[in-house]
N, C-alpha and C positions, 0 to 999 in steps of 0.2 A: 293705424294699421288696418288693413282691409279685412272684412268679415268673410270667411270662407263657407259659413254654414249654408247648406242648401245648394251650393254650387256643385257642378259635376266635373270630376277630374278623371281623365284617362291616364293612368300611370303605367308606363311601359318599362319592364324590367322589375317586376314586383315580387318575384318568387323567392328571392334570396337577399341576405345582407341588408344594405342600405334601403333598397326598394321595399322590402318586407317591413322594416321598421318604419319607413315613411308612410306606408299604407295605413299602419295602425294609428300614427299620429294625425294623419289627415282625416281618418274616420272619427277620431276624438274631437276634431274641429267641426264635425257635422257635415262633412262633404259626402256626396254621392260618388261612389268609386266604381270605375271600370278598370280592372286589373289585367295586364297582359304580360306574358312571358311564354317561353317554349314548354316549360314543365307544367302540364295540365294538372297533375296530382297535387303539386305544391300550391298552385293557384286555387284549386278547389278547397283545399284545407284552409287556406287563408280566408277565402270568402265565407266559409262556414263559421269562422271566428268573427268576422266583421259583418254585422247585420246590414243587408241591403246591397252589399258589394257584389259585382258581377264579374265572372271570369271570362276572358276572351283570349284563348290560346293563339299565339302568333309567333312566327319566326320573322324577325325584322330584316333578315337578309333576302327574303322572298317578296319582291314588290307586289306580286299578285295577291299574296296572302295579306299584306299590309293594307292594300286598297280594299279588299273584302272586309277586313276587320274594322277599318275606319267607317265603312258604310254601315256595318252592324252596330258599331258604337253609337252612331248618331250624334246628337248634340253633346258638345263638351265645352265647358267654360275654360278649362285648363288642361293642357297636355304636358306631361312630364316625360322626357326621354332619359331613362336611367339605364337602358340596356348597356352591358359592358362585357368585354372579353379581355383577359390579361394572361400572358405567359411571359415571365422574365426571359429576356434573350439578349445576349451580347452579339456583336457583329461577327465574331469568330465562330459562332454557332448558328449562322444564318439559316433560316428555314422559311423559304418563300411562301409556302402554303400557310404557315402559322401567322406570318405577317399579314397576309391578305385576309385571313379569317378575322384577325383583330380589327383591321380596317373596316371590314364589312359590317361588323357589329357596332364598333365605336363611332364610326363616321357615316358610312354609306347607309346603314339602317336608319339613322336620323334623317338623311335625305329622303328616304322612302316615306317615313312617317310625316315629315313636314309637307312633302308634296301631296300627301293624301288629305291632310286636314287644313292646309292653308286656304284653299278656295272657300271652304265653309266659313272660316274666320273672316276673310276679306269680304265675303258676301254679306255679312251682317255687321261689318266694321267693329268687331269685338272678338276677344279671345286672348289667351296668354299661352306662350310656349316657354317652357323651362328646360334648358339643356344642362345635363349633369356632365361637366367636363372633368378637369383634373389640374392640379398644380403642375403636373408633369408637362403640361402644354407650353410652359413658359421658357423652357431651355432644354436642349438635348441632354439627356442624362444617361449614365452608364446602365446598360442592361435593359433599357426601355425601348428597344429598337422598333417593335411593332406597335406598342401602346402609345408612347409619347407623340409620334408623328400624327397618328389618327386623332388624338385629343387636340393637338395643335390645329388640325384642319377644322375640327368642331368649333374651337374657339374663334378662328377666323370667320367661319360661316356665321356664327352668332353676332359677331361685331358688324359684319356686312348687313345682316338682316335688321339689326337695330337701326342703322342709318336708313335703309331702304323703306322700312315700315313706319317711319316717323310720320305721325299725323293720320295713320290708317285706322287707328283704334285697336290694332293688334300689337300686343306687347311681347317682347322677347327678353328672357333673362338667362344669364350664364352663371352657373354655380360650380366652383372649382374646389373640391375637397382635397385634403391631404391623405394620409394613410388611414384606412379604415380596416378594422379587424374582420376579415371575411375569409371564405374558403379560397378566394383568389390571392389575397395578400399572404395567406399562409404558405404560398409557394416561395416567398422571398427568403433568402438566406442571410440578409443583412438586417441591422437594427433599423427600425422605422421610427423616426422622430415623431413625438406627439401622437402616437397611435390612438385612434378613437374607436369606441364601440359603435356599431351601427345606429344605436339609439341616440348617442351623442351627435353623430353626423346628421341624422334625420332631423334633430332639433334645429341645427344650423340651417338646413334646407328649408324647413318650415318657416323659420323667421325670414329667410330671403324671399320666399314666396309672398309673404304678407307685407313686404316693403316695396317701395317703388324703384329701388336701386337696380341698375342693369346687371352689375357684376358683383358677386360675393365670393371671396376667397377665404378659406378657413382650414385649419386653425390659424388665428391671426398672426402670432409670432412666427410660426413656420412659413406662412405665406409671405410675410415681409422678407424673410431670408431668401426664399425662392425668387421673388420679384427683384430683389437686389442683385441676385446672381444673374438674372436675365439682362440687367443693364450693364454689367461689367464687360469690358473689351475681351474679345476672344483670347488675346495674348495673355491676359491675366488668368482667365478660367482654365486655359489649356497649357499653362506654363510648365515647361519641362517635358512636353509630349511632342 
């Protein structure tokens, strides 16, 4: 497994939930942290807790702000895109604005960040990009109208980048969690199978970062069920509809 000590990580989406727990675990591994999110107060409090960590307030939906933040961040060995937005929404409750906001954070924001840091990585033939996706990317699911399609786009982009960057020295990883207990999933009214704490999920992400594997799905039993669902014919999945 790769040694992370002394490496610099720019973690985007660090102020809450999975990102906050992941920042703590990366700090424990000896990483130098640059932490970004929109909530400056939460970032500052976290940096006060993690010695040497630096706060870089940023809105991923603003390409000018992202470019400015990337220049201020400077050298990074690892960039983790963990920014996320989620509102449960069924098609009958269609809200164009909410769908676009989810897409802007979950997918377009990643495009902004990658566009800002990729030239640096390619210029030195080194660097790693970790995209935090979701098991919801594998199959259209009820009530995931804005979230699932954006995560599916992120998954497709990661797969394309993996092929295009082969041999460049720049690595891309895709990490797809299941349900994590956060302020976002607290909005769900249904039972969430194999619900994880942010700390448990962060442990999975950390192990994925330290390995060479491109794709990591977790928790494993639930991910197998979702992947199996994605391979079934539509006539089986939507039988009776």
